[in-house]
N, C-alpha and C positions, 0 to 999 in steps of 0.2 A: 456021062462022066464029066464033060466040060461044064454042064449046068451045075452039077454037084460041086465041082471045084469052085465055080464062081460063087455059089451060095455060101460055101465054107469060108471063102475069102471075105465076102461081105459081112458074114456073121462075126468073124474074128475082128474085123475092123470096127464094127459097132460095139463089140464087147470091150475092145481096148479103149475106144473113144469114151464109152460110158464109165470106164474105170478111171479115166483121167479127171473126171469131175467127182470128187468125193464129197458127198453131202455131210459127212461127219466132221465135227470141228477138229481142226488140227492145231498142234502147238505152234506158236509163232517161232520164226527163226531166231536163234539166240543172237543177241547183239554182240558186236566185238567188245571184248573186255580187255582193257589195257593191261599189258603184262608188266608187272612191277619188277624192275631189274634189281637183282640182288648180287652184291659182291661180297665175298667172304672177307671181313675186315674187322679188327686188325688181324694181322698174320703173326706167326711165331717169329722169334728172333734167334735162330740157331747161329752158331759160330760160323762166320764166313772166312774164306781164304782167297788169296790171290792165285789164280791159275792162268799163266800167260798174261794176257792183257785184260782179263775179266775178274770180277768178283764172283765167286760161286758158293752155293750152300753145300751142306754135306752130301746132298743127292746129286750134285753136279749141275744144278740149274744156274744159269747166269742170272745174277741179281743186280738190278740198278735201283738205287735208293733215291727218294724224292722227299725233301723236307724243308726245314726252316732253321735259321740261326737264332739262338736265344741267349741273352745276357742277363743273368739275374742281378740287376742293380736298379735303384730307384730311377735313374735317368733313362735307362733302356726299358723300363717296365712302365712307361707312361709319362715320365717327366719331360721327355723330348717333345711330346705332343701336348704338353700342358695339363696332363692328368696324372698327378702324383698318387699312385695307388698304394704305396707304402714308403716308409722312410726309417731313419734312425736304427739301422741294422736289425730290423724286425724280421727275424728268420721265419717265424710262423707265417707272417703275411707274405713274405717273399715266396715261400714254398707254395702257399695257397694259390697265388696268382699264376705262377709258372706251371704248376700242375694243371690248373684249369685251362690254360692255353694249350697244353699238350692234349688234354681231353678233347677240346673242341676240334683241334686240327687233325685228330685221328678218328673223328666221329663220322661214320658213314651215313648216319641218319641226317647229318647236317651237310653231307656232300663233300666232306674233307677226307682225303686219303693220304696223309703224310705218313712216312715210315722211318724218318730219322730226324734228329736234332743235332745241329752243330752247337755245342754247349761251351760257352766262354766262362772261364774262372776269372771273373772281373776283378781288377785291382781294388775296387771298392771294398772287397773282403780281405785283400792280402797286403795292402799298404798300412803303414803306421796310422793310428787314429789321430785325429786332430790336425791333419796336414791338408791344406787346400792348394789349389792352383797347380797340381801335379799332372802333367800330361801322361797319356797312357804309354808312351814310349820311354818314360823315365822310371828306372828301377831303383833310384836312390832311396826310396822310402819303403821298399819291399820288406815285409816282416815274415820270416819263415814260420814262426809259430802261428801267426794269424792265417797264413796259407794252409797249414795243416788243419787248423780248426775249420776253415772254409770247406775243405775237401770233405770232412766228416759230417758237418752240420748242414751244408747247403748243397754241395755237388752230389754227394752219394744219394741223398734222398730223391733228388731229381732224376738221377740215372736209374735208380730202382723203379721209380714211377714210370719212366719212359718204357721200360721193359713190359710193364703191364698193359701198355698201350700199343705194343707191337712196333716200338720205335728204337732203332739203333742210335748210338751216340758217337759223334766225332768230337772228342774233347780237345779244347784249345787252351794253351797256357795263358796266364794273366798278361794282359796288355798287348802291345804291338812292338814290332822291331823298331829300334832307332833308325834314323835315316842312313846311318853307316854302321855296318857290322864288320867284324874281323875274326878270323880264326885265332882262338886263344884270347880274345878280348873279353871285356866284362859281361857283355850280353851272351856270349857263347857260354861262359861259366854259369850264368844265371839259368839258361835253358838246361844245362846239364844237371844243375841242382833240382830244378822242377821235375824233369823226367826221371831222374834217379829215384826220387821219392814216389812219384806216381807209379812207376813200373815195378816198385816193390810192394805197393799197397795191396793187401790181400783181396780187397773188394774191387780193384781195378785191373790188377795183373791177370791177364788171360780171361777176363770177363767176356762172356759170349758175345755181348752186344756192344762192347766198347772198343772204339778205335782212337788213335792219337794223331792229331795234326801238330807237327813239331814246332811251328812258329806261325805268326801272322804277319804277312806283308813285308818280307825283306825288300829293300829298295836297292842299295848299292853295297858292294863288298870290297874289302881291301885286297889289293894285289901285293905280291912280295916286294914290289918297288915302292910301296907306300901310297900309291894312288888308289882312289876309289872309283868304281864304275860298275857296269853291268852289261850282260848280253853278248860278251865275246866268249870264246871257248876258255880263255884264261880265267874269266870270272866264274864260269860254271865249274871249272876245276877247283876253284876256291870254295864254292858252295858245296861241292862234294866233300872237301876237307872239313867244312863246317858241320854238315849234317851227318856224315858217316860216323863220326865218333859218338854222336847222340844215339843213333841207331844201334851201334855196337854196345853201348852202355845198357840200353833197354834190353837187348837180347842177352847180355851177360847176366842180367838180373832174372832171367828165365821167363820174361814176358814176350809172348809171340803175337801180341795184338797187331792188327793191321796198322801200318804207319803211313801217314800222308805227308809228303815232302813238298814244301812250298818252293816256288821259284822267285826270281828277283823282279824288280819293276812293279812292286805292289802285287806280286803273284800273277804276272802276265807273261813272263819270259821263261821258256823251258827247253829250247831246242838243243842246248849244250848237254842236257842230261841224257839225251839220246846217244850222244857220243861217249859220255862218261857217267853212266847211271849209278844211282845209289845201289850198293851191293846188299844182297840178302833176300830173304823170303818175306812175303806179305808186305810188299812195298807198292804204294801208289803215289800219285802226285796230286796235290791240291791247288786249284786254280781259282783266280778271281777274274770275272769278265764284266765290263760295263760298256755302255754305248760309245764312250769316248776313248776307250783304251787304245793304245798304240798310236795315239795322236791323230786318229782318223775317225770318221763318222761311220760307225758300224751299222747304221741303218741301211747303208749301201750294200747289197748282197754280195757283189763282187769283191769289194774291199774287205768285208767281214770274212768271207771265205779265204781270201789271201792272207789275212792276219791270222786266222785259225791255222791254216796250213803251215805258216812259217813258225808260229810260236807254240801252238798246242799239239798239233797233230804228231810231231816227232815223238813225243812221249805217249800220246794216246795210242800210238801204234805198238807200243811195247809194254804198257802197264795200264791198270785202271785209273780213271780220272774222277776226282770229286770237285765240282765247282762249288766252293764253299761260300761264295758271295756273288750275288747277281740281283739286280732289279732294273726296272725301266718304267718310263711313263712320260707323257707330255710335260712340258716345262711347268705347268700350273700345279703339278702335284709334288708332294714332299717325298720325292724319291732321290736316291743317290745318283742313279743313272738318268739324270734329267735329259729330255730331248729324245730319248729312245722311245720308239713306238712299236707296237706289236707287228703291224703290217701283215704281209703275206709271205709265205715261204717262196723263195725265188724272186720275189719282188721287193719293193722298198719296205724296210722295217727291221728292227733289231730282234724282237722277241721270237717271231715265227722263224726267222733264219737261224737263231740260236737253237731252237728246238730241232730244226732240220739237220744242223751240223751234229748235234749230240745223238740224234737218232741214227744218222749215218755211221757214226763212230761205234755205236752199239755197246759202249762200255763206260758211259758217263753217268755218274750220279750227280745230283745237284740240288742246292737249296737256295731259297731267296734270303735276303739280308736280314729280315726281321719279321715278327708277326704283323707289324703295321703294313707290310707289303701284301698281306692276305686279308686281314680283317680290320675293319674301320677303327683307326686309332689304337689297334692292338687290344680292343675290348673283347672280353669273352662273350659279350652279348652283341658284338658288332656284326654288321652284314659285310658283304664283300667290299673290300677297300676301294677307294678312288671312285665312288659312286658307280661301281660295277662297269666302269668305262672299258670297253674291249681293247683300247689302245694302251692301257696301263697294265702292269703285270698281274694284278690280282685276278681279273676276269679270265684271261686265258689259262693261268696256272691252275685255277679252280677246275677248269674243264680238262686240262692236260693230265693233271695228277689222277683224276678219275679214270681217264683212258689208260694210263699206265697201270693203275690198280687192277683193271680188268685182265691184264696180261701177266700180272706178277704171280709167279709161283715160287714159294719158299717152303721147303719141306720142314716137318717138325723134327 
C-alpha cells in the first residue's frame, strides 16, 4: 500500500510538472492600456435656489460653480493686451469672439471645465456715443435707450449661448460704483433703474440659468451724519438700506432670480451683514479677493485665514458666496493680483490657500477676473496663460476646475 501511494504521488508530481510546460503557443499577456478619463461635460443648467448657506439644484444636490468674468467690449476683448479683435460697435464680431471664448472654456476636449460666466454689461454699449474720457464709475453719460438695445442685441445672445455650453450667468450692471455712495443718492437711483428694467425683461426674469449681482465694488457709504466710511456696523446698516430696496423692487416685479449682494471696501468687507443680513429668499453675497486685500500679504497662510475669518466667514456661515473677481501671479505677469503665488496649502502662497479656504467652506463659487487669466492673451487659440507657470493662476485653475468637474453633480 505504501509503495502504491508513493508511486501515485510521484506520478501525480510528474503529471503536474509536465503540464506546467505547455509546448503549444500561448497568447502574450495583454499590455496595460491607459484608461481614458471621461467627464460628462457640459452639464445641464437647471434653476438653482438658495437653501441655507448652499446653492442647490432641483434634486437637492449642492452646487458650486467655477468660471470666468467676461466683458464684451473692445478693450476687454483684446485691446488691453494689444490685440484689438473688434471695434466700432461691431455686434457680430463681438458676439463671435465672446461665444468662441465660452466654447473653448467649456470644452472638455481641451481640458476646460467652466460652468459659469460673470457677464458685465459694459458702459461701452450703454453710454452716449461720441463721448471719451469717461471713467466706469461716471454715470453722467448713461443712455437708457442704448442700454435697452445692448440688452437685446449683445447680452441676451451671449446668455442664450452660455446655456448651450452648460454655463450659468451672473449678470453685472454697467460700470462700477463711485467711490462714495449714499442711500437715496444718484447712484442708488441708477441701480434701481437698471434692475427694474432687467427684472421685468421676459428673457431675464426667472431665467433658469441667470443670476443678478447688484453692483460692482462699493467702497464707502454715507452715514446719517454726512460722513463716509466703511466696515463698522453703522456702515453695514446703511448698506442694508441701500441694497434691500433693490432686492424688494426685483421681487415686486415677480423675479425670483438668485441675487448676489456686494460688500464695501471693493467687495472685501462683509461681517456686518451677518448681524443685519439682506432679507428675502435666494440671497447670496458676492466677494472679491486679491493677494493684497485687507492691507496685508495674503501669501501668508495665517494672515489670509485671519482675514477670511474676519471679513468673509461671517456671511459664508449663513449664505452662499460667489467670488466674482480673483487672480494672482508673480510680479512679472499682467495680473491684477501681482505678487500672489500659488504656493502650497498651509504653507506660503495665496492661490493654494484660497482653494483650501473655499473648500473648507463648501459653499463658495468662484471665477477668475478675465479670460486672459486662463488662456494666453485671451486668444481662442491660446494655450494656458502665463507660460503655464504653476505659480500663476492659469496653471492651477486649469487643474482644479477639472477636479471640481469630476465631483460636480447637477440634475436635469
